[in-house]
C-alpha positions as CSV (number, residue, x, y, z in Angstrom):
1,X,0.0,0.0,0.0
2,X,1.4,3.4,-1.0
3,X,1.5,5.8,1.9
4,X,2.1,9.5,2.1
5,X,5.6,10.6,2.9
6,X,6.9,14.1,3.8
7,X,8.7,14.2,0.4
8,X,5.2,14.0,-1.3
9,X,4.0,17.3,0.3
10,X,5.8,19.7,-2.0
11,X,4.3,18.1,-5.2
12,X,0.9,16.7,-4.1
13,X,-1.6,19.4,-3.4
14,X,-4.1,17.0,-1.9
15,X,-1.9,15.9,1.0
16,X,-1.1,17.8,4.2
17,X,1.5,17.2,6.9
18,X,-1.1,15.5,9.1
19,X,-1.6,13.0,6.4
20,X,1.9,11.6,6.5
21,X,1.8,7.8,7.0
22,X,-1.8,7.5,5.7
23,X,-2.7,5.7,2.5
24,X,-2.5,8.0,-0.5
25,X,-5.6,6.5,-2.2
26,X,-7.9,7.2,0.8
27,X,-6.6,10.7,1.5
28,X,-6.8,11.7,-2.2
29,X,-10.3,10.4,-2.6
30,X,-11.5,12.2,0.5
31,X,-9.9,15.6,-0.6
32,X,-11.3,15.4,-4.1
33,X,-14.8,14.6,-2.7
34,X,-14.5,17.6,-0.4
35,X,-13.7,19.9,-3.3
36,X,-16.0,18.5,-6.0
37,X,-19.7,18.2,-5.1
38,X,-21.5,15.2,-6.4
39,X,-18.4,13.1,-7.2
40,X,-18.1,9.7,-5.6
41,X,-14.6,8.1,-5.3
42,X,-14.0,4.7,-3.9
43,X,-10.3,4.3,-3.1
44,X,-8.6,1.0,-3.8
45,X,-5.5,-0.1,-1.9
46,X,-3.6,-2.3,-4.3
47,X,-1.4,-2.2,-7.4
48,X,-3.4,-1.1,-10.5
49,X,-1.8,-4.0,-12.4
50,X,-3.5,-6.5,-10.1
51,X,-7.0,-5.5,-11.1
52,X,-8.8,-7.5,-13.8
53,X,-9.2,-5.6,-17.1
54,X,-13.0,-5.7,-16.8
55,X,-12.6,-3.6,-13.6
56,X,-11.6,-0.6,-15.7
57,X,-14.4,-1.0,-18.3
58,X,-17.0,0.3,-15.9
59,X,-15.4,3.8,-15.7
60,X,-16.3,6.7,-17.9
61,X,-13.2,8.5,-16.8
62,X,-9.9,7.5,-15.2
63,X,-7.8,10.1,-13.4
64,X,-4.3,9.2,-12.4
65,X,-1.6,10.6,-10.3
66,X,1.0,7.9,-10.7
67,X,4.7,8.0,-9.9
68,X,5.5,4.6,-11.2
69,X,6.5,4.5,-14.9
70,X,5.4,0.8,-14.9
71,X,2.0,1.7,-13.6
72,X,1.6,4.5,-16.1
73,X,2.5,2.2,-19.0
74,X,0.1,-0.4,-17.8
75,X,-2.9,2.0,-17.5
76,X,-2.1,3.6,-20.8
77,X,-2.2,0.2,-22.5
78,X,-5.5,-0.5,-20.7
79,X,-7.0,2.8,-21.9
80,X,-5.8,2.2,-25.5
81,X,-7.3,-1.3,-25.5
82,X,-10.7,0.3,-24.7
83,X,-10.2,2.8,-27.6
84,X,-9.4,-0.1,-29.9
85,X,-12.6,-1.8,-28.9
86,X,-14.6,1.3,-29.6
87,X,-13.0,1.8,-33.0
88,X,-13.7,-1.8,-33.9
89,X,-17.3,-1.5,-32.8
90,X,-17.6,1.8,-34.7
91,X,-16.1,0.3,-37.8
92,X,-18.6,-2.6,-37.7
93,X,-21.5,-0.1,-37.4
94,X,-20.1,1.9,-40.3
95,X,-19.8,-1.1,-42.5
96,X,-23.5,-1.9,-41.9
97,X,-24.6,1.5,-43.0
98,X,-25.4,2.5,-46.6
99,X,-22.6,4.1,-48.6
100,X,-24.9,7.1,-49.3
101,X,-23.0,10.2,-48.1
102,X,-26.2,11.6,-46.5
103,X,-26.4,8.5,-44.3
104,X,-22.9,9.3,-43.0
105,X,-23.9,12.9,-42.1
106,X,-22.3,14.6,-45.1
107,X,-25.6,16.3,-45.9
108,X,-26.0,18.2,-49.1
109,X,-28.7,20.3,-50.8
110,X,-32.2,19.3,-50.1
């Protein structure tokens, strides 16, 4: 579990001196929910690489504050895999559509 250290305080605006020793995920979630009304954040205390890929598919947005290059690379690959899925789905939809430019939103004189 990644805990707040004194060295984090000069570059992490969510953490305070009284947070030193506490889990980063919990403190960050609490501070964001205090600042942004209506947002609900559930902190997870594990390596992001240990979560199943389907775990990430339920999110509409992923916000990261990672120090680890390995973790950054992993989550970038996860996000790109979702984009690839969307592009493949969109391509399938497009191939089912008529080739008429008006069907593709090109419009034209009526």
